[in-house]
C-alpha distance (Angstrom), angle and dihedral (degrees) to the residues before:
residue distance angle dihedral
X1 . . .
X2 3.77 . .
X3 3.77 127.4 .
X4 3.80 121.0 -29.4
X5 3.80 115.5 -90.1
X6 3.80 121.3 -134.9
X7 3.80 115.8 -159.8
X8 3.81 122.0 -160.4
X9 3.78 113.6 -159.7
X10 3.79 126.2 -145.2
X11 3.78 131.1 -120.8
X12 3.82 118.1 -59.6
X13 3.79 88.7 4.6
X14 3.79 133.0 114.1
X15 3.79 137.8 -165.7
X16 3.81 86.6 -71.0
X17 3.81 90.8 79.6
X18 3.81 87.4 65.7
X19 3.81 97.0 44.1
X20 3.83 97.4 110.6
X21 3.80 89.7 52.9
X22 3.80 93.6 42.8
X23 3.80 89.7 51.8
X24 3.80 89.8 53.2
X25 3.79 94.6 46.7
X26 3.77 102.8 62.2
X27 3.81 90.8 135.2
X28 3.81 96.7 47.1
X29 3.80 131.0 83.7
X30 3.82 105.3 -117.0
X31 3.80 127.9 -179.3
X32 3.80 122.1 -170.8
X33 3.80 106.8 -151.3
X34 3.80 121.1 -131.5
X35 3.81 109.7 -99.8
X36 3.81 96.9 173.6
X37 3.79 110.2 60.8
X38 3.81 103.7 72.0
X39 3.78 140.2 47.7
X40 3.80 98.8 -147.8
X41 3.79 132.3 63.6
X42 3.80 88.1 -129.8
X43 3.80 90.1 55.2
X44 3.79 92.2 51.5
X45 3.82 90.2 49.7
X46 3.80 92.8 48.8
X47 3.79 92.2 51.1
X48 3.81 91.2 47.9
X49 3.79 94.6 50.0
X50 3.80 92.1 46.2
X51 3.80 91.8 55.7
X52 3.82 103.7 31.2
X53 3.82 126.0 97.1
X54 3.81 117.5 -96.2
X55 3.82 91.9 -97.6
X56 3.79 128.7 15.6
X57 3.79 149.6 149.6
X58 3.81 111.2 -97.5
X59 3.81 123.4 -147.1
X60 3.80 120.6 179.6
X61 3.80 128.8 -176.0
X62 3.83 121.0 -159.2
X63 3.83 105.6 -50.6
X64 3.78 85.1 14.9
X65 3.79 87.0 65.4
X66 3.80 89.8 58.7
X67 3.80 89.0 54.4
X68 3.81 90.2 46.2
X69 3.81 90.6 56.5
X70 3.81 89.3 53.2
X71 3.80 91.5 48.7
X72 3.81 89.5 51.3
X73 3.79 90.1 51.7
X74 3.78 93.4 51.0
X75 3.79 105.2 35.3
X76 3.80 112.6 11.2
X77 3.79 91.0 154.5
X78 3.80 90.6 65.9
X79 3.82 95.9 56.4
X80 3.81 117.5 80.5
X81 3.81 98.6 179.2
X82 3.79 134.9 3.7
X83 3.81 131.5 -147.0
X84 3.80 119.2 -171.5
X85 3.81 117.2 -167.0
X86 3.82 126.7 -171.6
X87 3.79 93.3 -20.7
X88 3.80 142.6 120.1
X89 3.78 138.2 -152.2
X90 3.80 104.0 -137.0
X91 3.79 126.0 92.1
X92 3.79 121.4 -117.1
X93 3.78 119.8 -78.1
X94 3.82 124.2 -144.6
X95 3.81 94.3 -83.8
X96 3.80 93.8 51.2
X97 3.80 91.6 45.7
X98 3.80 91.2 51.1
X99 3.81 91.3 49.6
X100 3.78 92.1 50.0
X101 3.79 91.6 47.8
X102 3.79 88.1 52.1
X103 3.80 89.4 55.1
X104 3.80 90.3 49.3
X105 3.80 91.4 50.8
X106 3.81 91.5 50.6
X107 3.80 93.3 48.9
X108 3.78 92.0 47.7
X109 3.80 87.4 52.4
X110 3.80 89.3 57.5
X111 3.80 96.4 -99.8
X112 3.79 101.6 119.8
X113 3.81 92.5 132.8
X114 3.81 89.4 53.2
X115 3.79 90.0 56.1
X116 3.80 91.5 48.5
X117 3.81 91.6 52.4
X118 3.81 91.8 46.7
X119 3.79 89.9 54.2
X120 3.81 96.7 51.2
X121 3.83 94.7 80.6
X122 3.80 88.9 50.5
X123 3.79 93.7 50.6
X124 3.79 96.5 51.0
X125 3.80 133.8 42.8
X126 3.78 116.1 -116.6
X127 3.80 93.2 -101.6
X128 3.82 91.0 60.5
X129 3.80 100.3 42.8
X130 3.79 90.2 95.0
X131 3.81 93.5 52.8
X132 3.80 100.8 110.3
X133 3.80 92.9 -170.1
X134 3.80 92.8 58.1
X135 3.80 93.3 40.4
X136 3.78 89.9 50.5
X137 3.80 92.2 51.8
X138 3.82 91.2 49.5
X139 3.81 92.5 49.1
X140 3.79 92.4 46.2
X141 3.81 92.2 50.4
X142 3.81 89.9 50.5
X143 3.81 92.0 48.6
X144 3.81 91.5 49.9
X145 3.80 90.5 48.7
X146 3.80 93.5 50.6
X147 3.77 135.3 -163.8
X148 3.80 99.8 -74.4
X149 3.78 94.2 51.2
X150 3.80 89.8 46.0
X151 3.82 89.6 55.2
X152 3.81 91.8 50.0
X153 3.79 91.2 48.2
X154 3.80 92.1 49.2
X155 3.80 91.7 51.9
X156 3.79 90.8 48.9
X157 3.79 91.7 50.8
X158 3.81 93.5 46.1
X159 3.81 92.0 52.4
X160 3.80 97.6 43.7
X161 3.78 121.9 125.2
X162 3.77 125.3 -112.0
X163 3.81 102.4 -100.0
X164 3.80 96.7 -168.6
X165 3.83 96.3 94.1
X166 3.82 91.0 57.5
X167 3.80 100.4 43.9
X168 3.79 91.4 93.3
X169 3.81 88.8 63.5
X170 3.81 92.5 63.8
X171 3.79 105.0 104.9
X172 3.80 103.8 170.3
X173 3.82 127.5 95.4
X174 3.80 105.8 -81.5
X175 3.79 132.1 -166.1
X176 3.81 119.9 -166.1
X177 3.82 116.0 -160.1
X178 3.79 122.7 -168.6
X179 3.79 135.0 171.9
X180 3.79 109.5 -129.9
X181 3.83 91.7 -135.7
X182 3.82 95.6 48.0
X183 3.80 108.7 147.7
X184 3.81 95.1 -163.7
X185 3.80 106.3 44.0
X186 3.79 125.8 36.5
X187 3.78 135.7 -140.9
X188 3.81 87.4 -110.9
X189 3.81 89.1 59.9
X190 3.80 90.1 53.5
X191 3.79 94.6 45.5
X192 3.79 88.3 51.7
X193 3.80 89.9 55.2
X194 3.79 94.7 50.8
X195 3.80 92.6 43.3
X196 3.80 92.0 55.1
X197 3.82 101.5 36.2
X198 3.78 105.9 72.4
X199 3.79 113.9 -125.4
X200 3.80 95.0 3.7
X201 3.80 122.9 141.7
X202 3.81 132.5 -145.5
X203 3.81 120.8 -141.2
X204 3.82 113.7 -168.4
X205 3.81 116.5 -158.7
X206 3.82 111.1 -152.1
X207 3.79 118.1 -133.3
X208 3.80 95.3 9.1
X209 3.78 128.9 116.5
X210 3.79 136.1 -160.2
X211 3.81 95.3 -49.8
X212 3.77 92.9 55.7
X213 3.81 94.1 153.5
X214 3.80 89.7 63.3
X215 3.79 97.8 34.9
X216 3.80 98.8 49.1
X217 3.81 110.1 17.5
X218 3.80 90.0 148.9
X219 3.82 86.7 66.5
X220 3.80 102.3 32.3
X221 3.80 99.6 47.8
X222 3.84 95.2 55.2
X223 3.81 90.3 42.7
X224 3.78 93.0 54.9
X225 3.80 94.4 39.8
X226 3.80 91.9 52.9
X227 3.80 90.6 48.4
X228 3.80 92.9 49.3
X229 3.79 92.8 47.7
X230 3.81 96.4 46.2
């Protein structure tokens, strides 16, 4: 069975983003960490470490990667392997902060659905924006997350630390997965991760965007399985 796997979900996402992996892992112990009950990255990390097994494999997607960096800072001895998906290490700059504040203002004005619809083109590459199955999953995850949780997640992301200075301290096998058409994180962000995390490896998934686990499970599932079994 191997070590337990702890999954950290991104913003406005639910367990559904992991479904292809969960379906493939019927014989593994898998825990999906709570990404709704705090408004700081530190709070998310504390809750995860309080509830996680003594030693585990850690997989973080997007905002979940930010939490993973905090877990690695606090308890590196508890993490056996690390997978980072569609994430980045740097803190927000002025433009990103302004965009997030704009989202907060819209949600507080009762326009949560407007924000969700504005984000859809960012989540998916142009070729997939007509895929009603994927769009439906994204909208359903956002609806299940809700406006108040979205606001808390935005505040946590806006206040997060720059993780770049500590990446060199990560000393566990690390796999970085990125969809080549990701509209939120760039290839430069991924190359920075692998340049600063010793021994890490980047896997680029052609044609996929930010929700690469849903868009290309036929690529991602074997990638992660091979990494876990190595």
